[in-house]
C-alpha positions in Angstrom: -8.5 -2.9 22.3 -6.9 -0.4 24.5 -8.2 2.9 22.9 -5.7 6.1 22.6 -6.8 9.5 24.3 -4.0 11.6 22.9 -1.9 11.7 19.8 1.3 13.5 19.4 1.2 16.2 17.1 4.3 18.7 17.6 7.4 18.0 15.6 9.1 17.6 19.0 6.8 15.1 20.4 6.7 12.9 17.3 10.6 13.0 16.9 11.0 12.2 20.4 8.9 9.0 20.0 10.6 8.0 16.7 14.0 8.5 18.6 13.0 6.4 21.5 12.0 3.6 18.8 15.3 3.8 17.0 17.0 3.2 20.6 15.1 0.5 21.3 16.1 -1.1 17.6 19.7 -0.2 18.6 19.6 -2.3 21.8 18.0 -5.3 19.9 21.0 -5.2 17.7 23.8 -5.0 20.6 21.5 -7.8 22.2 21.8 -9.8 18.8 25.4 -9.6 18.3 26.2 -10.2 21.9 24.3 -13.6 21.6 26.0 -14.3 18.2 29.6 -14.5 19.7 28.5 -17.0 22.0 26.2 -18.8 19.2 27.7 -18.1 15.6 24.9 -20.3 14.1 22.2 -17.8 15.2 20.2 -16.5 12.5 18.2 -13.1 12.3 14.5 -14.2 12.9 14.5 -13.1 16.5 16.3 -10.0 15.7 13.6 -9.2 12.9 10.6 -10.0 15.3 12.1 -7.7 18.2 12.7 -5.0 15.5 9.4 -5.5 14.0 7.6 -5.3 17.4 9.5 -2.1 18.5 9.1 -0.1 15.3 5.3 -1.2 15.1 4.7 0.0 18.6 6.4 3.3 18.1 4.6 4.0 14.9 0.9 3.1 16.1 1.0 5.5 18.6 1.8 8.3 16.0 -0.5 7.0 13.4 -0.5 9.1 10.2 2.2 8.9 7.4 4.7 7.3 9.9 2.3 4.2 10.0 1.3 4.5 6.4 4.9 3.7 5.6 4.6 0.6 7.5 1.5 -0.5 5.7 3.1 0.2 2.3 6.1 -2.1 3.4 3.8 -4.9 4.4 2.5 -5.2 1.0 6.3 -6.1 -0.2 6.0 -9.7 1.0 8.9 -11.0 -1.2 11.3 -8.5 -0.3 11.0 -7.9 3.6 11.5 -10.3 6.3 8.5 -12.3 7.3 8.4 -10.9 11.0 8.0 -7.2 9.4 5.3 -8.5 6.9 3.3 -9.8 9.8 3.6 -7.0 12.0 3.4 -4.3 9.8 0.1 -5.8 8.2 -1.6 -4.9 11.1 -1.6 -1.5 10.1 -3.8 -2.3 7.3 -7.0 -2.4 9.7 -6.1 -3.2 13.1 -4.3 -0.7 15.3 -5.4 1.1 18.7 -8.5 3.6 18.0 -9.3 7.0 19.5 -11.2 7.1 22.4 -14.9 8.1 22.6 -14.1 11.8 23.9 -11.5 12.3 21.2 -13.9 11.1 18.8 -16.7 13.6 19.6 -14.2 16.2 19.8 -13.1 15.5 16.2 -16.8 15.6 14.9 -17.8 19.0 16.7 -14.7 20.7 15.3 -15.4 19.3 11.5 -19.1 19.3 11.2 -20.1 21.9 14.0 -22.2 19.2 15.7 -21.8 15.5 17.6 -22.6 12.7 15.7 -25.7 12.3 17.9 -26.9 15.6 16.6 -26.6 14.1 12.9 -27.4 10.5 13.2 -30.2 8.4 14.6 -27.7 6.2 16.1 -24.0 6.4 16.6 -21.4 3.9 18.0 -18.5 5.9 19.7 -16.5 2.8 19.6 -14.6 2.1 16.5 -15.1 -1.0 14.7 -12.1 -0.7 12.6 -8.6 1.4 12.8 -6.1 2.0 10.4 -3.2 4.4 9.7 -5.0 7.6 8.8 -8.4 7.0 10.1 -10.8 4.7 11.9 -14.6 3.6 11.1 -17.6 4.0 13.5 -21.1 2.4 12.7 -24.1 5.0 12.6 -27.7 4.8 11.4 -29.9 7.4 9.7 -33.4 6.8 8.2 -32.9 2.9 9.2 -29.9 2.6 6.9 -26.6 1.7 8.3 -23.6 3.9 7.5 -19.9 3.6 7.9 -18.4 7.0 9.2 -14.5 7.4 8.6 -13.0 10.0 11.0 -9.4 11.0 10.5 -6.9 11.2 13.5 -6.3 14.7 14.8 -3.0 16.3 13.5 -2.3 13.4 10.8 -2.5 16.0 7.8 -0.4 18.8 9.3 2.3 16.1 10.4 2.9 14.5 7.0 5.8 16.7 6.1 7.7 16.6 9.2 7.2 12.7 9.6 8.7 12.1 6.1 11.5 14.5 6.9 12.5 12.0 10.0 12.0 8.8 8.1 14.2 10.4 4.9 17.8 9.7 6.3 16.8 6.4 7.2 15.3 5.6 3.6 18.2 7.0 1.6 20.4 4.6 3.6 18.0 1.5 3.0 17.5 2.2 -0.8 21.0 3.5 -1.5 19.5 6.8 -2.9 22.3 9.4 -3.8 22.1 13.0 -4.7 19.9 15.4 -4.6 17.7 13.6 -7.3 16.4 11.4 -4.8 14.1 14.3 -3.7 11.6 13.7 -6.3 10.6 10.0 -4.7 10.0 12.0 -1.5 7.7 14.3 -3.0 5.9 12.1 -4.8 5.1 10.1 -1.5 4.5 13.4 0.3 1.9 14.7 -2.4 0.2 11.4 -2.3 -0.1 11.3 1.3 -1.4 14.7 1.6 -3.8 13.8 -0.7 -5.3 10.9 1.3 -5.6 13.2 4.1 -8.1 15.2 2.3 -11.4 13.5 2.7 -13.4 15.8 0.1 -10.9 14.8 -2.5 -11.5 11.2 -1.6 -15.0 11.5 -1.8 -15.0 12.8 -5.3 -12.7 10.2 -6.3 -15.0 7.4 -4.9 -17.8 8.6 -6.6 -16.1 8.6 -10.0 -14.7 4.9 -9.4 -18.3 3.6 -8.4 -19.5 5.3 -11.6 -16.9 4.0 -13.9 -16.4 0.4 -12.5 -19.8 -0.4 -11.2 -20.3 -2.4 -14.4 -17.5 -5.1 -13.6 -18.9 -8.6 -12.8 -19.0 -9.6 -9.2 -17.5 -6.0 -8.0 -19.5 -3.9 -5.5 -19.0 -0.3 -4.0 -20.7 1.5 -1.2 -22.5 4.8 -1.9 -21.1 7.8 -0.6 -23.0 10.7 1.3 -21.6 14.3 0.8 -24.1 15.9 3.1 -22.4 13.9 6.2 -18.9 14.2 5.0 -16.2 17.2 5.5 -12.4 17.2 4.8 -11.7 15.0 7.8 -14.9 13.0 7.8 -16.4 10.7 5.2 -19.7 8.9 5.3 -20.8 5.8 3.1 -22.8 2.8 3.0 -22.2 0.0 5.7 -20.7 -2.9 4.0 -21.1 -6.6 5.4 -18.4 -9.0 4.6 -15.2 -10.5 5.9 -11.7 -9.1 5.0 -10.3 -10.4 2.1 -7.1 -11.6 4.0 -9.7 -13.7 6.4 -11.5 -15.1 3.2 -8.5 -16.5 1.9 -7.5 -18.3 4.9 -10.8 -20.2 4.8 -11.6 -20.5 1.4 -11.5 -24.1 -0.1 -13.5 -23.5 -3.4 -11.2 -22.8 -6.6 -14.2 -21.5 -8.4 -14.9 -18.8 -5.9 -11.3 -17.8 -5.7 -11.1 -17.3 -9.4 -14.4 -15.3 -9.5 -13.2 -13.1 -7.2 -9.5 -12.9 -8.5 -10.9 -12.1 -12.0 -13.2 -9.5 -10.3 -9.8 -7.8 -9.0 -7.9 -8.1 -12.1 -10.5 -6.7 -14.1 -10.9 -3.9 -11.8 -7.3 -2.9 -11.8 -6.8 -3.4 -15.5 -9.8 -1.4 -16.5 -8.6 1.5 -14.4 -5.1 1.3 -15.4 -5.7 0.9 -19.2 -9.0 2.6 -19.6 -9.3 5.4 -16.9 -5.5 5.7 -16.6 -5.8 6.4 -12.9 -5.7 3.5 -10.4 -6.4 2.8 -6.9 -2.8 2.4 -5.6 -3.7 0.9 -2.1 -4.4 -2.9 -2.9 -3.9 -4.2 0.4 -6.6 -6.7 2.2 -7.9 -4.1 4.6 -9.5 -2.3 1.4 -11.4 -5.1 0.4 -14.3 -7.4 2.0 -16.1 -10.5 0.2 -20.0 -10.4 1.1 -22.0 -13.2 1.4 -22.9 -13.4 -2.4 -19.0 -14.0 -2.9 -18.8 -10.4 -4.5 -15.6 -8.3 -3.9 -16.4 -5.2 -2.0 -14.0 -2.5 -2.6 -13.4 0.3 -0.1 -11.3 3.4 0.4 -10.3 5.5 -2.6 -8.0 8.0 -0.8 -5.1 6.9 -2.8 -5.3 7.1 -6.5 -2.5 7.4 -8.9 -2.9 9.4 -12.0 -0.8 7.8 -14.8 0.7 10.3 -17.4 0.9 9.2 -21.1 4.6 9.8 -21.1 5.0 7.1 -18.4 2.0 4.7 -19.3 3.3 4.1 -23.0 6.9 3.2 -22.3 5.9 1.2 -19.0 3.5 -1.1 -21.0 5.7 -1.3 -23.9 8.0 -3.1 -21.7 5.4 -5.8 -20.9 5.9 -7.1 -24.4 8.4 -9.7 -25.1 9.4 -8.7 -28.2 10.8 -5.3 -26.7 12.2 -6.9 -23.6 14.2 -9.3 -26.0 15.3 -6.6 -28.3 18.4 -5.1 -27.0 18.0 -1.7 -28.7 14.4 -1.3 -27.9 14.9 -2.5 -24.3 17.6 -0.1 -23.8 15.7 3.0 -25.5 12.7 2.1 -22.9 14.8 2.2 -19.7 16.1 5.6 -20.7 12.6 6.7 -21.2 11.8 5.6 -17.8 14.5 6.9 -16.2 16.0 3.5 -15.2 19.0 4.3 -17.1 20.5 7.6 -16.9 22.8 9.9 -18.9 25.3 10.2 -16.4 25.4 6.6 -15.8 28.9 4.9 -16.4 29.2 1.8 -18.9 29.7 -0.2 -15.8 26.4 0.9 -14.2 24.6 1.2 -17.8 25.4 -3.0 -18.2 24.5 -3.9 -14.6 21.1 -2.1 -14.6 20.1 -3.2 -18.1 21.0 -6.8 -16.9 19.2 -6.4 -13.6 15.9 -4.8 -15.2 16.1 -7.5 -17.7 16.0 -10.4 -15.2 13.3 -8.2 -13.3 11.1 -7.5 -16.2 11.3 -10.9 -17.7 9.7 -12.3 -14.4 7.3 -9.7 -13.5 6.0 -9.5 -16.9 5.0 -13.3 -17.2 1.5 -13.0 -16.3 0.9 -10.5 -19.5 2.5 -13.0 -21.7 -0.3 -15.6 -22.0 -4.1 -15.6 -22.3 -4.5 -17.0 -18.6 -2.2 -17.0 -15.6 -2.2 -19.0 -12.9 -1.5 -17.0 -9.5 -1.5 -19.9 -7.3 1.9 -21.0 -8.9 4.0 -21.1 -6.0 7.2 -21.4 -8.3 6.4 -18.0 -9.7 6.3 -16.1 -6.2 9.4 -18.1 -5.0 11.3 -16.7 -7.9 10.3 -13.3 -7.1 11.5 -14.1 -3.7 14.9 -15.4 -4.9 15.3 -12.2 -7.0 14.7 -9.9 -4.0 17.3 -11.9 -1.8 19.7 -11.6 -5.0 19.7 -7.9 -4.9 19.5 -7.5 -1.3 22.9 -9.5 -0.8 24.5 -7.9 -4.0 27.4 -5.7 -2.7 27.8 -4.2 -6.4 24.4 -2.6 -6.0 25.3 -0.6 -2.8 28.2 0.8 -4.5 26.0 2.1 -7.4 23.5 5.2 -7.6 20.1 3.6 -6.2 18.2 6.5 -8.0 16.4 4.4 -10.8 13.3 5.2 -12.6 10.7 7.8 -12.9 8.5 9.0 -9.8 5.5 7.2 -11.0 7.3 3.6 -10.4 6.7 4.2 -6.5 2.8 3.7 -6.9 2.6 1.8 -9.8 4.9 -0.8 -8.5 3.3 -0.8 -5.2 -0.1 -1.2 -6.9 1.2 -4.4 -8.9 3.0 -5.9 -5.8 -0.3 -5.6 -4.0 -2.3 -6.9 -6.8 0.1 -10.0 -7.3 0.2 -11.0 -3.5 -3.7 -10.7 -3.3 -4.3 -12.8 -6.7 -1.7 -15.3 -4.9 -3.6 -15.3 -1.6 -6.8 -16.1 -3.7 -5.2 -18.8 -5.6 -6.9 -17.4 -8.5 -6.4 -18.3 -12.4 -7.6 -15.4 -14.5 -8.0 -14.3 -18.1 -5.5 -11.7 -18.7 -7.4 -9.4 -21.3 -11.0 -10.0 -19.9 -11.1 -6.3 -18.7 -11.7 -5.3 -22.4 -15.1 -6.4 -22.7 -16.2 -3.3 -20.3 -14.6 -0.8 -22.8 
């Protein structure tokens, strides 16, 4: 794969790149509408493919928060056209890496030494490149290590990148009024946290200490002496990415074992630790030769405050969902319904979230749940399509829900999709045995 010798870091350079990308998307639309005049039956598949290609190509050269947004979108398989899912999913663990000279320069500026002065062996060619950093193989005292290096300028460009993305997001998600700022601030704060590798080191060690007792789940050890705010060093873990494993696996017992480990890991974090690894995409998990799940990368951890946790999981209970007064109370607590809503908006969003929650909470309604159930995921896709095509929704204020929904919903979307890929049947309350 071709390497990158330079990443645009100034606001003007990054804005120019995004403008160029926007212009290419505009040309794609003109071409599509021109062809549709000649062929009225033409669907949007080719348009989606062209747009996904151009947007991804523009973002991958910027790296950082711009590419991270693509990664977040790629997890939402039910609500995004397949062309975008396939292209944006590359940002999870396959983007052009930094060149060797830029890697050495980054090391020198962060640890004061070259990697060859720190490790016994160091491969300057990246083995894995993603949105915020890339991983290199090193050896120290005969132990293989994974060294993650953050791309230059990523941390300093987060606020300006999101400011450029904000107008597009407001249109896409129908966010009206100044209240929408709380959602962008939540994303910005989390992305800033993800660029602080000393914080990630601390969070990683806490997760390992708390969750190592979960069956069939393993973690790397972390090395503070070889880490800094922009570099983090951990054990080299062998295995194949979860997405590759699910394509090859034909053993349902293995799928169930890995799925149970994944489910227990997330439920234990959410219900016991009240802090969750809110980045459950395939690039953050490996399957080793013992068919154990290897969990990596704890830069994105979401704390779950009590005033959100309690009503959020009250809505998992069928007796609450089916009780009109209790259901309405919880929607207000979670800021899904607002005191300034019109009667029409109250009726509309109550009905909308009743349908959503009745479907999404199904895995919590039984002792076991089979995530290989294609009908369940077809219903999710149909619901997404229904809301995407609902003209009434576009007329209403789209600011719905607490800011905490952003990363909690992202966590569950990602978790459900991974479990579907594993075709796993899980025991819903199994995680409680680790309390």
